[in-house]
N, C-alpha and C positions, 0 to 999 in steps of 0.2 A: 504493500500500500504506500509506504514511504517513497519507494522508487517511482511509483506512478505520479505521486505529488511532485517529485523533483522534475520528472519529465514534463509535467504540465507547466511548472514554473519556467522551465527552460524554453518551452514553446512560446509562452507569453512574452518572455524577455526578447526572444528572437523576433517575434512579430512587432514588438515595440521598437526595436532597433531598426527594423525594416521601414516602419512608418517614418522614423526620424530621418533616415537617409534619403527616403523618397521625397520628403518635403524640404530637404536642405537647400536645393537649388532655387526654390521659390521663396525661401525664408526672407522676411523683410530685415534688411540690415543696411541702414543708410551709412554711406561712407563717401568721403571726398578724396580724390586722387589728383595730384598736380604733377605735371612734367613726367608722366609715365608713357604708356602707349599712345595716349592723346594728351594734349596740353592740360585740359581740365575734364574730369569725369565726376559726376555726382550719381552714385549708385543708390537705387531704392531697394534693390534685392541683391543678395550676395552673388548669385549666379543664375544664369538662365540655362535651359535645357538645349542640348544639341539635337540634331535629328529632326528639327521642326522646320517649317517653311519660313523664309525671310522675304518680306516685301520691302523694296527700296523705292521710295517716292522721290520725284525730282525736287531738288532744293531750289527755292525761289532766289532770284538775284535782286528782287525789289528792295530798295533801301540800303543796299550795300555801300560801304565807304569806298569810293573810287580813287582815293589818294591823288596821285599826280595825273590821273586820267579823267578828271572832271571836265565838264564842258567849259570851253574858253582856255583850256590848257594847250600844251603842245599838240599839234594835229595828230602826229603819229601815235602818241599815247592815248588820245581820246578815241581814235579809230580802233586801236588794239583792244581797249576796254569794251567798246560797244560790240566788237566782233566776238569777244570772249563771252560776254553776257548771253549771247544767243546760243552758244554751244556748251557753256560750263555745266549746266544741269545734266546734260547727257554724258559729258566726259566723266563727271564724278560717279554717276550711277553705273556706267559701263565698266569703269575700272573696279569699283567696289564689287560689282556682281562677278566679274571675272576672277577676282582674288578669292571670293567666297566659294565659288564653284571649284576652283583649283584646290583649295584646302579641304573641301568635302566634309566640313563639320555639320552642315545643315542639309536637310532633306532636299530642298529646292530653293531657288532664288528667283523671285518674280520682280519685274520692273515694268515701267510704263503705266498705262491706265488699267489697273487690276479691278475689275468690276466686283468680283467676289473674293473676299479675303479668306484664305484657308483657315480652318480651325487650328488653334494653338500657334498661329503665326506670330513672328516678331516683325514689327513695322518700324522702319527707319525713315525719319523725315526731318527737315530742317530748312535753313536758309543760309545764303552767303552773307557774311557780315563785312567782308573786305575783298575787293578786287583791285589791287594796286599795281600798276606797271612799274613803279619806281622811277629811277633815272638812269638812262643808259650812260650819260656822260659821267655821272658820279661813280657808276660801276667800273667804267673804263679807267678813270683817273684816281678815284679814291681807294678802291680795294677794301679789304677787311669788312665786307658787308655793306659798304656805303651804297646808297641808291638801290638796294635790293627790292625786287618785286615781292608781292605776297598775296596769298589767297587765304581767307579765313571763313570758317563756318561755325554755326551753332545748331544743335539738333537734339533729338530725343529718340529713345526706343520705347515703343508702347506694345501692349498686347492687344488682342482682338476686342477686349472689353474697354479699351481706351485708357487703361491704367498705365501711367508712366513708370517704366522700370529703370531708366537711366537717362541722364541729360549730359551733354558734352559740348566742349568748345575746342577748336583745333585750327592751327595755322601752319602753312608751309611757305618757305621763302626761297627764292633763287637770287644769286648775286654774282655769278661768275659766267662770263661768256666772251667769245672772240669779238672784239670791237664793242664790248659792252652788252652784247647779246641782243636777241630779238624779243621785243615786248610780248608779242602774242605767244611765242613758243615758251618763254619762261612761265607765263601765267597758266598756259595749258598744262605744262609739266607739274606746276604747283597744284592745280586742280586734281589731276590724276593721282598725285601723291596723297592728297587729302582723302580721296575715295579709297585708296589702298589702305591707309592707316585706319580708317573707320572699319573696314572689313576685318583687318587683323585684330582690332579691338573686340569685335563681336566673337571671332573665333576663340580668342584667348579667354574671354569672359565665360563662354559656354564650356570650355574645357578646364576651367579652374586654374589657368596660368596666372602668373604674377603680373598684374596690370600696372605696377609701379615702375616697371623696367621698360625703357624705350626699345 
């Protein structure tokens, strides 16, 4: 009889441990991380599950700080910024999706106009906060990061119920190029790098990797 009781207790303990481990990924645990895989991360849950669908929506460029590419500035910079604003949302989404598919942590990656969000999906959305072509002359003559271009975003990860699981901010800069570099190419590369970093953050978060390390 005593042996049966012990077996019963062991089964209960095993079941309880199973419940704890199963719920750990969705457990609420707010934390802030700076200068890790992204510049700033605000987590609302400790970890998300891998093997679920991911939906990446296009980031808006409305209201972004255009830096030296504002209207009335140098024509080449203004043209480069306006050209990038048209393609930046696609560049970011395409790069992020490619990296996520390559890593294979998630079941599927959906982009564009997704009419029906799959159950248990993670949804990535946000906006561009900065699209700055910098200064070619300063890059050429100044060096050491002078006149560097930059692309910045802020965004969030939600579930299908609309609950925010994480918020983030991130920027990438370019500052070296022959003859000071090409404005559009620098900003395009920065945009793709931002998309790649967001994808790597998602993969690391879902697999329990250290998010404090770049």
